[in-house]
N, C-alpha and C positions, 0 to 999 in steps of 0.2 A: 525560178521566176522567169517568165517570158518577157522579152523586150517588147516595148510598145512602139519603138521606132527603130530604124536601121542601126543607128549608132549614136553615141553621145561622147564626143571627144572632150576630155576634161578641161575645164577652165581653171588652171592652176593658180590664177590670181584670186580665186575664191577659196573658202574653207571646204575641206572634205567633210562629208556628212555620213551618217550610217547608210544612206542610199547612194553614196558616191559623190563625186564633184558635179556641180552644175555643168551643163553643156556649153562649150565654146561657141560663140556666134558664127565665126567664119572658119571653115576647115578646108584642107587641101589634101592631096595624095600623101604628102610628107607626114601628115598626122597618123598615118596607118603603117608607117615603116620606121624601124629603129636600127641604128648602126652601132649602138653602144656595147654590144656583146662581142664585137669583132676583135677587140684588144684584150690581151691577157691582163688580169688584175695583178696588183702588187702584193706579192707574197712575202715581202721583207717585213714581217711583223712577228709578234709573239707566237701565233698559231701557225705561221707559215702557210696561210691560206687566204684567199680573197673571194668574196662574192660580189659580182657586178650585177646589180638588179636592173630589170626592165619591168618595174612595177608602175602603177599609174603615175607616180611622181616623176618618173623618168620618161615614160612612154604613155602619154595622155590618151592615146587611141584605145587602150584596153579598158578605159573607164566603162563600167556597166556591163562588161562582157563576161565577167566571172573567170578571167584568166590573167596570168602574167608569167614572166619568165626570169631567168637569171643565168649567169655563167659562173661556174665554180672552178677556180684554179687552186690546186694544192701542190706545193713543192714537196720534194722528198723529205719525209719526216713531219709533214704538216698534218693538221687535224682541224676539223670543224667540230668543236666540242658538243657535248649533249645540249640540245636546244629544242625548241618547239616553235611551230607556226600556229598561233591560236585561231587564225582566220582562213586557213587553206590546207588542203592536202598537197603533197609534193610528189612529183614524178622525176626521178634522177636518170639521165641518159648519159652514160660514159662514152666520151669520144676519143680519149687518149689516156694511156697509163692504166693503173690498177687502183681501185678504190675499195676499201673495206667499209661496209656500211651496215647499220642496223637500227632497229627501234625497239622500244619496250612497251608492251601492252599495258593499258591502265587497269584492266580488270584482274589480271593474274600475275603481273610483272614478268610475263614470258618475254624472252629476248629473241628477236628474229634477226639474224645476221647473215651476211653474204659477202663474198669477195666478187667484185664486179670488174669486167674487162670491157674493152671497146665494143660497143654495140649492145651491151647489157643495160637493162633498166631495172629500177626498184622503186616501189611506191612507199611513201611514209604517210599514214593516215593523219588527218587534221588533229592538231593538239597533242600528239604523242611525242615523248622524248625520243630523239634520234641523233645520229652522229655519222660522220664520214671521216676517214683518214686515208692518206696515201699508203698503200700496202706494197708499193713497187719501188723500183730503183730509178725511176725517171718521173718528171712532172706529170701530174694527172689533171685532166680537164673533163668537165661534165656540163651539159646543158640541163637546166632544171625548169620544169613547168609547174605552175601552181594553179589551184582551182579557185583563185580569187585575185582581184586586181591589186590588193594590198595585204599580203599574207601575214604580216607581223613577224616578229622574231624576238624570242627571249632565250638567251644563252644562260644555262643553269649556273655555270661558274661565275659569270659576271653578276647575275642576279643575287647570288649569295655573298660575293666577296668584293665587288666593285661599287660599294655603297657606304652609307653611314650607319647601317644597322649595327648596334653595339656588339662587339666581339663576344661578350658573354651570352647574348641571345643566339648568335650564330652557333656558338659551341653547343648550346642546349638543343637546337633544332637539327644539328648535323651530326652530333656525337663525336665531333673532332675536338682535340685538345687546344688549349690557348695558343701554344706555339705555332701549331699548324694553321689555325685561323688567322693569326697575325701575319704569318708568312704569306698566305694567299691574298690577304687584303693588301699587303705591301706590293706584291707582284702585279695585282690587278687594279691598283689605285684606290682601294677603299680606305675608309677611316673608321674610327670608333673602336 
């Protein structure tokens, strides 16, 4: 879809719509620059990874432009578990360390995996399950570009186990036993 105006910096005081945020009335050069990716994310968490977004909610200048970005920090032993972005494709550019990454096709469940080094890039098509993990002995950093201003995120493990879906249902739809489901719900904060 072609733009009908040069830009439309998001007015974050309004609600997001399927067409994006309404345009802010007054804009300046600062609306088109963002410094938020300069600082490493906090990897002191369960997955030992951090994603620092530059989506429309953080960087209103990308509103309506069909792009956004993020910084990915992965500590040694860290992982970004299987997840999808329902509203954008992703392009990962490794700047530091070693990242093993892959995605699974929806048509044949074919797995495409690669170990990436500084300067390497990999693309993850919109909506497909994919992952990244630190495959090296030092911290890994990547810059990520998305084909939409708000790509969305659904992490498979959290979708299955960090909710109140009854354990008996999770067992049926995952083929996992009761003890494993309850363990994962306990670790990820789910109930039921």
